[in-house]
C-alpha positions as CSV (number, residue, x, y, z in Angstrom):
1,X,101.4,106.0,77.9
2,X,101.4,109.2,75.2
3,X,104.0,107.4,72.8
4,X,106.8,110.0,71.1
5,X,107.7,109.6,67.6
6,X,111.3,110.5,65.4
7,X,110.7,111.4,62.2
8,X,113.2,108.9,60.6
9,X,112.9,106.2,62.8
10,X,115.4,104.8,65.6
11,X,119.1,106.0,64.7
12,X,122.3,103.0,64.9
13,X,125.1,102.8,65.9
14,X,127.4,105.1,66.9
15,X,125.5,108.3,66.4
16,X,123.5,106.7,69.0
17,X,125.9,105.0,71.6
18,X,127.1,108.7,71.5
19,X,123.5,110.2,71.7
20,X,123.0,107.7,75.0
21,X,126.6,108.9,76.0
22,X,124.8,112.7,75.9
23,X,121.1,111.6,78.0
24,X,123.5,109.4,80.4
25,X,126.0,112.0,81.0
26,X,123.1,114.9,81.7
27,X,121.6,112.7,84.1
28,X,124.4,112.1,86.2
29,X,125.6,115.6,86.9
30,X,121.7,116.1,87.9
31,X,122.0,113.2,90.1
32,X,125.7,113.7,91.2
33,X,124.6,116.8,92.5
34,X,122.4,116.2,95.1
35,X,124.9,113.9,96.6
36,X,127.5,116.3,96.5
37,X,125.9,119.8,98.0
38,X,125.5,117.9,101.1
39,X,128.9,117.3,101.7
40,X,130.6,121.0,100.7
41,X,127.2,123.1,102.1
42,X,128.9,123.9,105.7
43,X,132.2,125.0,103.4
44,X,129.4,127.4,101.7
45,X,128.5,128.4,105.0
46,X,131.2,129.2,106.5
47,X,132.5,130.7,103.0
48,X,129.2,133.1,102.5
49,X,128.5,133.8,105.5
50,X,124.9,131.9,105.3
51,X,122.0,131.9,107.7
52,X,120.2,128.5,109.0
53,X,117.0,129.5,106.6
54,X,119.5,130.1,103.5
55,X,121.5,126.7,103.6
56,X,117.7,125.0,103.5
57,X,116.8,127.5,101.0
58,X,120.0,126.5,99.1
59,X,118.8,122.2,99.1
60,X,115.1,123.2,98.8
61,X,114.9,125.5,95.9
62,X,116.0,123.2,93.4
63,X,113.9,120.3,94.9
64,X,110.9,122.6,94.9
65,X,111.2,123.9,91.4
66,X,111.7,120.7,90.5
67,X,108.6,119.2,92.1
68,X,106.6,121.8,90.3
69,X,107.8,122.2,87.3
70,X,108.8,118.1,86.2
71,X,105.6,116.9,84.8
72,X,104.6,120.4,82.4
73,X,108.5,119.7,81.5
74,X,107.2,116.3,80.3
75,X,104.2,117.9,78.3
76,X,106.9,121.3,76.8
77,X,108.8,118.0,75.4
78,X,105.9,116.5,74.0
79,X,104.9,119.9,72.6
80,X,107.2,121.7,71.6
81,X,110.0,118.3,70.8
82,X,111.9,116.3,73.1
83,X,114.9,117.3,71.4
84,X,114.5,121.0,72.0
85,X,113.6,120.9,75.4
86,X,116.0,119.2,76.2
87,X,118.9,121.1,74.8
88,X,117.1,124.0,76.4
89,X,116.7,122.7,79.8
90,X,120.8,121.7,79.2
91,X,122.1,125.2,78.4
92,X,120.0,126.9,81.4
93,X,121.0,123.9,83.7
94,X,124.9,124.6,83.3
95,X,124.6,128.6,82.8
96,X,122.4,128.2,86.2
97,X,125.8,126.2,87.1
98,X,128.2,129.2,86.3
99,X,125.7,131.5,88.6
100,X,126.4,129.3,91.6
101,X,129.8,129.2,91.1
102,X,129.9,133.1,90.6
103,X,127.1,133.6,93.4
104,X,128.9,136.0,95.5
105,X,126.2,135.8,98.8
106,X,124.3,133.4,99.8
107,X,121.1,134.8,98.4
108,X,122.4,134.8,94.7
109,X,123.9,131.0,95.8
110,X,120.0,130.5,96.3
111,X,118.2,132.0,93.4
112,X,120.6,130.6,90.9
113,X,119.3,126.9,92.4
114,X,115.7,127.6,92.3
115,X,116.4,128.6,88.6
116,X,119.3,125.6,88.0
117,X,116.0,123.3,89.5
118,X,113.6,125.0,86.7
119,X,115.5,124.0,83.9
120,X,116.7,120.7,84.8
121,X,112.4,120.3,85.1
122,X,112.8,120.8,81.6
123,X,115.9,118.6,80.9
124,X,115.2,115.6,83.0
125,X,111.8,114.3,81.4
126,X,113.0,113.9,77.5
127,X,115.9,111.5,78.8
128,X,114.1,108.2,79.0
129,X,111.7,109.4,76.3
130,X,113.9,109.8,73.9
131,X,116.1,106.6,74.9
132,X,111.9,105.2,73.8
133,X,112.6,107.0,70.4
134,X,116.0,105.7,69.8
135,X,115.5,101.5,70.7
136,X,113.1,99.8,69.8
137,X,111.2,98.1,72.7
138,X,113.5,95.1,72.3
139,X,116.5,96.8,72.5
140,X,115.9,98.8,75.6
141,X,116.8,96.9,78.5
142,X,120.6,97.5,77.7
143,X,119.7,101.5,77.8
144,X,117.1,101.7,81.0
145,X,120.0,99.3,83.1
146,X,123.0,101.7,82.3
147,X,120.2,104.8,83.4
148,X,119.4,103.1,86.3
149,X,122.4,101.9,87.4
150,X,123.6,106.0,87.2
151,X,121.8,106.0,90.7
152,X,124.4,104.0,93.0
153,X,127.6,105.5,90.6
154,X,126.1,109.6,91.4
155,X,126.2,108.4,95.4
156,X,129.0,106.4,95.3
157,X,131.1,109.8,93.4
158,X,129.2,112.8,94.9
159,X,130.6,112.1,98.4
160,X,134.4,111.3,97.2
161,X,134.1,113.9,94.3
162,X,133.6,117.1,95.7
163,X,135.5,117.2,98.8
164,X,138.7,115.9,96.2
165,X,137.6,119.1,94.5
166,X,137.5,121.8,97.5
167,X,141.0,119.9,98.5
168,X,142.5,121.2,95.3
169,X,141.4,123.9,95.5
170,X,142.3,124.9,91.9
171,X,142.8,128.7,92.0
172,X,141.5,129.5,95.3
173,X,138.2,128.2,94.2
174,X,137.6,125.9,97.1
175,X,134.0,124.7,96.7
176,X,133.4,127.2,93.1
177,X,135.0,124.4,91.8
178,X,132.4,122.0,92.0
179,X,130.2,124.3,90.2
180,X,132.0,124.8,87.8
181,X,133.0,121.7,86.9
182,X,129.7,121.2,85.2
183,X,130.2,123.4,82.5
184,X,133.0,121.3,80.7
185,X,131.1,118.6,81.3
186,X,127.6,119.7,80.3
187,X,128.5,122.3,77.1
188,X,130.0,118.0,76.1
189,X,126.7,117.1,76.6
190,X,125.0,119.4,74.8
191,X,127.3,119.5,71.6
192,X,126.6,115.3,71.6
193,X,122.9,116.1,72.2
194,X,122.6,118.5,69.5
195,X,125.0,116.5,66.1
196,X,123.3,112.8,67.3
197,X,119.8,113.3,69.5
198,X,117.1,112.8,66.8
199,X,113.8,115.4,66.9
200,X,110.6,113.5,67.9
201,X,107.3,115.1,69.6
202,X,104.2,113.8,70.0
203,X,101.6,114.3,67.4
204,X,98.0,116.3,69.7
205,X,99.9,116.6,72.4
206,X,97.8,118.2,75.7
207,X,98.6,121.3,76.1
208,X,99.3,122.5,79.3
209,X,98.1,123.5,82.3
210,X,99.5,127.3,83.9
211,X,96.6,127.8,86.4
212,X,97.6,124.3,87.7
213,X,101.2,124.9,87.9
214,X,101.2,128.7,89.5
215,X,98.4,127.3,92.0
216,X,100.8,124.2,93.4
217,X,104.2,126.3,93.8
218,X,102.2,128.9,95.3
219,X,101.0,126.1,98.0
220,X,104.5,124.2,98.3
221,X,105.7,127.8,98.2
222,X,104.3,129.0,101.4
223,X,104.3,125.7,102.9
224,X,107.8,126.0,103.0
225,X,108.8,129.6,103.8
226,X,107.6,129.7,107.1
227,X,109.3,126.9,108.0
228,X,112.4,127.4,106.7
229,X,112.2,131.1,108.3
230,X,111.7,130.1,111.8
231,X,114.8,127.5,111.5
232,X,116.8,130.6,113.4
233,X,115.3,130.3,116.8
234,X,112.9,133.0,116.3
235,X,109.9,131.3,117.5
236,X,106.7,130.5,115.7
237,X,105.0,134.5,115.0
238,X,101.7,134.1,113.7
239,X,102.5,135.1,110.0
240,X,104.1,131.6,109.9
241,X,100.6,129.9,111.3
242,X,98.5,131.9,108.7
243,X,100.8,130.9,106.1
244,X,100.7,127.4,106.7
245,X,97.2,128.0,106.9
246,X,96.9,130.0,103.6
247,X,99.5,126.9,101.8
248,X,97.1,124.2,103.0
249,X,93.7,126.4,101.2
250,X,95.5,126.8,98.3
251,X,96.9,123.3,97.5
252,X,93.2,122.5,97.9
253,X,92.3,124.8,95.6
254,X,95.0,123.2,93.5
255,X,93.6,119.6,94.1
256,X,89.9,121.2,93.3
257,X,91.2,123.0,89.9
258,X,92.6,119.6,89.1
259,X,89.6,118.1,89.2
260,X,87.3,120.4,87.5
261,X,89.8,120.3,84.2
262,X,89.0,116.6,84.3
263,X,85.6,117.0,84.2
264,X,86.4,119.1,81.6
265,X,87.8,116.3,79.5
266,X,91.0,118.5,79.5
267,X,95.2,117.3,81.0
268,X,95.4,118.3,84.7
269,X,99.2,118.6,85.9
270,X,97.6,116.1,88.7
271,X,95.5,113.3,88.0
272,X,93.5,113.0,90.7
273,X,91.5,110.2,90.3
274,X,95.3,108.2,90.6
275,X,94.4,108.9,94.7
276,X,91.1,106.3,93.6
277,X,93.7,103.7,93.8
278,X,94.6,102.4,96.7
279,X,98.2,101.6,95.9
280,X,98.4,104.8,94.8
281,X,97.3,106.5,98.2
282,X,99.5,104.3,100.2
283,X,102.5,104.5,98.5
284,X,102.5,108.0,98.2
285,X,102.0,108.9,102.1
286,X,104.9,106.5,102.5
287,X,107.2,107.4,100.5
288,X,106.5,111.0,101.7
289,X,106.5,109.9,105.7
290,X,109.9,107.9,104.4
291,X,111.9,110.3,102.5
292,X,111.1,113.4,104.5
293,X,113.2,112.1,107.1
294,X,116.5,110.6,105.1
295,X,116.5,114.4,103.5
296,X,116.6,115.6,106.2
297,X,119.3,113.6,107.4
298,X,121.2,114.0,105.1
299,X,121.3,118.0,105.5
300,X,122.2,118.0,109.6
301,X,124.5,114.8,109.5
302,X,126.5,116.5,107.1
303,X,126.5,119.7,109.1
304,X,127.8,117.9,112.8
305,X,130.3,116.1,110.7
306,X,131.9,118.9,109.9
307,X,131.2,121.7,112.2
308,X,130.5,119.3,115.3
309,X,132.6,116.9,115.2
310,X,135.2,119.2,113.5
311,X,135.9,116.9,109.7
312,X,137.0,118.2,106.8
313,X,134.8,117.7,104.0
314,X,136.5,114.7,102.4
315,X,136.4,112.7,106.1
316,X,132.7,113.7,106.2
317,X,132.1,112.3,102.7
318,X,134.1,109.0,103.7
319,X,131.8,108.5,106.5
320,X,128.9,108.0,104.3
321,X,130.5,106.5,101.9
322,X,129.3,102.7,103.4
323,X,125.4,104.2,103.2
324,X,125.6,105.5,99.4
325,X,127.8,101.7,98.4
326,X,124.7,100.0,101.0
327,X,121.8,101.9,99.3
328,X,123.1,100.4,95.7
329,X,124.0,97.4,97.5
330,X,120.5,96.4,99.2
331,X,118.2,98.3,96.7
332,X,119.4,95.9,94.3
333,X,118.7,92.6,96.4
334,X,116.0,93.9,97.5
335,X,114.1,94.0,94.0
336,X,116.1,90.7,93.0
337,X,115.9,88.3,95.5
338,X,113.4,90.3,98.4
339,X,110.4,91.4,97.0
340,X,109.2,88.3,94.8
341,X,109.4,86.7,98.2
342,X,108.4,88.8,100.5
343,X,106.2,91.8,98.5
344,X,105.7,94.6,101.0
345,X,107.7,93.0,104.1
346,X,110.8,94.3,102.0
347,X,109.5,98.5,102.6
348,X,108.6,97.0,106.5
349,X,112.1,95.3,107.2
350,X,113.8,98.6,105.8
351,X,112.0,101.0,107.3
352,X,113.0,99.6,110.9
353,X,116.2,99.3,109.7
354,X,115.9,102.6,108.8
355,X,113.9,103.6,111.6
356,X,116.8,102.1,114.0
357,X,119.9,103.5,112.8
358,X,118.1,107.3,113.2
359,X,117.8,106.3,116.3
360,X,121.5,105.1,117.3
361,X,122.3,108.9,115.7
362,X,120.4,110.2,117.7
363,X,122.2,108.7,121.1
364,X,125.2,109.4,119.5
365,X,124.5,112.6,119.4
366,X,122.9,112.6,122.6
367,X,126.3,111.3,123.9
368,X,128.5,114.3,122.7
369,X,130.5,116.5,124.4
370,X,132.9,117.3,122.0
371,X,134.6,113.2,120.9
372,X,132.2,110.9,119.3
373,X,130.9,107.8,119.4
374,X,132.4,106.7,116.6
375,X,131.2,103.1,117.0
376,X,127.9,103.9,117.5
377,X,127.8,106.2,114.3
378,X,129.0,104.2,112.0
379,X,126.9,101.3,113.2
380,X,123.3,103.1,112.1
381,X,125.6,104.9,108.9
382,X,126.0,100.9,108.2
383,X,122.0,100.3,109.1
384,X,120.2,103.1,108.1
385,X,122.3,102.3,104.1
386,X,120.5,98.4,103.8
387,X,117.5,100.1,105.2
388,X,117.3,103.2,102.6
389,X,118.6,100.3,99.9
390,X,116.1,97.7,100.8
391,X,112.8,100.4,101.0
392,X,113.7,102.4,97.9
393,X,113.0,99.6,95.1
394,X,110.1,97.9,96.0
395,X,107.8,101.1,97.5
396,X,107.2,102.6,94.0
397,X,106.7,99.0,92.3
398,X,104.0,98.1,95.3
399,X,102.5,101.8,94.6
400,X,102.2,101.2,90.9
401,X,100.4,98.2,91.9
402,X,97.1,99.0,91.1
403,X,97.2,100.6,88.5
404,X,96.4,100.6,84.7
405,X,98.5,100.9,81.7
406,X,96.6,103.6,79.9
407,X,97.6,105.5,83.8
408,X,101.5,104.1,84.5
409,X,103.0,107.3,82.6
410,X,100.6,109.6,85.1
411,X,101.1,107.8,88.2
412,X,104.6,107.4,87.5
413,X,104.9,111.4,86.9
414,X,103.6,112.1,90.1
415,X,105.8,109.3,91.7
416,X,108.8,111.4,91.2
417,X,106.9,114.7,91.8
418,X,106.5,114.0,95.6
419,X,109.8,112.8,95.9
420,X,111.0,116.1,94.9
421,X,108.3,117.5,97.6
422,X,109.3,115.0,100.2
423,X,112.9,116.5,100.2
424,X,111.7,120.0,100.0
425,X,109.8,119.1,103.1
426,X,112.5,116.9,105.1
427,X,115.1,120.1,104.8
428,X,112.4,121.5,106.1
429,X,111.3,119.9,108.6
430,X,113.9,117.9,110.3
431,X,115.9,121.6,109.5
432,X,113.7,124.1,111.7
433,X,113.8,121.0,114.3
434,X,117.9,121.5,113.9
435,X,118.3,124.6,113.6
436,X,116.7,126.1,116.3
437,X,118.3,123.8,119.1
438,X,121.3,125.0,117.2
439,X,120.7,128.3,117.8
440,X,121.6,127.6,121.7
441,X,124.3,125.7,120.9
442,X,123.7,122.3,121.5
443,X,124.5,120.6,118.6
444,X,124.8,117.6,120.2
445,X,121.5,118.1,121.0
446,X,120.4,119.3,118.1
447,X,120.9,116.2,116.1
448,X,119.6,114.1,118.7
449,X,115.8,115.3,118.6
450,X,116.2,115.9,114.8
451,X,116.2,112.5,114.7
452,X,114.2,111.4,117.6
453,X,111.8,112.8,114.9
454,X,113.2,111.3,111.5
455,X,112.4,108.2,113.9
456,X,109.0,108.7,114.7
457,X,107.9,109.6,111.2
458,X,109.2,106.4,110.0
459,X,107.3,104.5,112.7
460,X,104.4,106.2,111.5
461,X,105.2,105.2,107.7
462,X,105.7,101.9,109.3
463,X,101.9,101.1,109.5
464,X,100.8,103.1,106.6
465,X,102.4,100.1,105.1
466,X,100.0,97.9,105.7
467,X,97.7,99.9,103.2
468,X,100.2,98.7,100.1
469,X,99.4,95.6,98.6
470,X,101.0,92.5,99.7
471,X,103.0,91.0,97.1
472,X,104.4,93.8,93.9
473,X,102.5,93.1,90.7
474,X,103.7,89.4,89.0
475,X,104.2,91.6,85.4
476,X,105.3,95.1,84.6
477,X,102.9,97.5,83.8
478,X,103.9,98.1,80.3
479,X,106.0,101.7,79.8
480,X,105.9,102.1,83.2
481,X,109.0,100.8,84.2
482,X,111.0,102.9,83.0
483,X,109.4,106.4,84.1
484,X,109.6,104.4,87.9
485,X,113.4,104.0,87.8
486,X,113.2,107.5,88.0
487,X,112.4,108.3,90.8
488,X,114.1,105.6,92.3
489,X,117.7,106.5,91.0
490,X,116.3,110.5,92.4
491,X,115.7,108.2,95.5
492,X,118.9,106.7,95.2
493,X,121.0,109.2,94.6
494,X,119.7,111.3,97.1
495,X,121.9,109.6,100.0
496,X,124.9,110.9,101.5
């Protein structure tokens, strides 16, 4: 990994504590809004008369921008200074939050979410780098543990805080208050960061690859756009297939371009040599197949609870609270107790539990006639939370199993990017099944069909786990743990 340096060395005392608080608060705001937005999305749908595709883009626009930009965001920090890029990213994130709150139409909100994702991609990669700068190697355990614990806190707070703010309804703002909350918190974070964060950069940092960034963005957009566009039930016209094919071609061109840069001795966005390691190829495949149905579940389940069952946002958030808590609990249990004993078996058990949970939710939908079978539904929620927790912690470890120290940072960044791509695809793929059925007015059938698809993808993910190493590395990869925890933290926070 490339080492960052601060001119004056690590800071100490109260200044360092406040600098760490600023970094953790910025991370918390991002993680919390991952969970919070799912709960308030039905209210946004009603208030702005948003179409299914607009709802999906409110989620996918952010994650797609984050996926495309997060590696380049890390490079910008290396080139121009981590403090400077963090502050610019945070300022843009806060400004985009205000834009979200002021959005008069769904299209304006979608645009604001994309911009918010772009600035988050600049802000978030600097957090762990700054912790590395501020703390000596032997002191980093506590700050990294605090960083990792944010995921569980955000997953628990988000589904409750959002509906609580809407219930409070200060000034009649409704869901807009959720976005306004970011402004004072973000400004406080900016003040502390500007005052206490040390300036740091990486000497002789590699240059950006703008062509690679553009190719990856165009390719992913060409695939996501048609999948989301057909959610209105208009069918699959020829342009949809043409766009999907074009997206595949552009992504293939992106991979070729990355290989060409690597052979020329230039730093690519994507280190294609990582795919030569079996643990990386298998781990990323499992991650994609696992996260697509999970992210799709969060979208359609919240719509079902509020628009189908008729729960208020706070009630829907409380239904998901056991899932959020159990993800955090079982992630810790899996990492500390199960992984050292059964390795990939922890991931396999988790995937089985998660598939069973989606089947139970599918059965809940298929038997829904205006009243819901709460025993069936809540059993699925409890099992699903435990299953997801058992997957998120060990999967990153197993994916990095074969990776040498020199490539640990690149592999961790790739894992994080795939997480965001999978989040975008999940909203699109599961969403298109749900909204297509919903166009006929069958809420229960829409939930059931989308969950059957999700369970099927998890079965494929289970089969793919046999290509993973049977055990995680006995010793952690130096420098990889912090970056690895970024992906795991975002996965835990994605629930709810």
